[in-house]
C-alpha positions in Angstrom: -36.4 7.9 -33.0 -32.9 8.3 -31.6 -30.1 7.1 -33.7 -27.8 4.5 -32.3 -24.1 4.9 -32.7 -22.3 2.3 -34.7 -19.2 2.2 -32.5 -19.1 -0.6 -30.0 -18.5 0.2 -26.4 -15.7 -1.8 -25.0 -16.5 -3.3 -21.6 -13.9 -4.7 -19.4 -14.4 -8.4 -19.2 -15.0 -9.5 -15.7 -14.0 -13.2 -16.0 -14.0 -15.7 -13.2 -10.2 -15.9 -13.1 -9.9 -12.1 -12.8 -12.5 -12.1 -10.0 -10.6 -14.9 -8.2 -7.3 -13.1 -8.4 -8.9 -9.9 -7.1 -10.4 -11.9 -4.2 -7.1 -13.6 -3.3 -5.4 -10.2 -3.2 -8.0 -9.0 -0.7 -7.3 -9.7 3.0 -10.6 -11.6 3.3 -9.4 -13.9 0.5 -6.1 -14.5 2.1 -7.7 -15.4 5.4 -10.1 -17.7 3.6 -7.3 -19.4 1.8 -5.3 -19.9 5.0 -8.3 -21.3 6.9 -9.1 -23.7 4.0 -5.5 -24.8 3.7 -5.3 -25.5 7.5 -8.5 -27.5 7.4 -7.2 -29.5 4.5 -3.9 -30.2 6.2 -5.6 -31.3 9.4 -7.9 -33.5 7.5 -5.0 -35.1 5.7 -3.1 -35.6 9.0 -6.2 -37.3 10.5 -6.5 -39.6 7.5 -2.8 -40.5 7.6 -2.6 -41.0 11.4 -5.7 -43.1 11.8 -6.0 -44.0 15.4 -2.5 -42.8 16.4 -2.5 -39.5 18.3 1.4 -39.4 18.3 1.6 -39.5 14.5 -1.1 -36.9 14.2 0.6 -34.5 16.6 4.0 -35.2 15.0 2.7 -34.4 11.5 1.0 -31.3 12.7 4.1 -30.1 14.6 6.2 -30.7 11.5 3.9 -28.8 9.3 3.8 -25.9 11.7 7.6 -25.7 11.8 7.8 -25.8 8.0 5.1 -23.2 7.6 6.9 -20.9 10.1 10.1 -21.3 8.2 8.4 -20.5 4.9 6.7 -17.4 6.3 10.0 -16.3 7.8 11.8 -16.6 4.5 9.0 -14.7 2.7 9.3 -11.9 5.2 13.1 -11.7 4.9 12.9 -11.6 1.1 10.3 -8.7 1.2 12.6 -6.8 3.6 15.6 -7.1 1.4 13.8 -5.8 -1.7 
């Protein structure tokens, strides 16, 4: 019979949080997050606006302008580093 070694092999723990972070650093994860966030914002806009198309379009336009400004600031910060 083969003898078993008494030392324990250390395995890297693959926890859920680690897998989630790895997925979110992947381009597919980033796209999934962007699509999910856009769907959530459009759903919230629809719930807030109700029957008013003008309010829905106004909220959506405001969110697009804010998101463009945020992306622009992020890109400028990356460029200066």
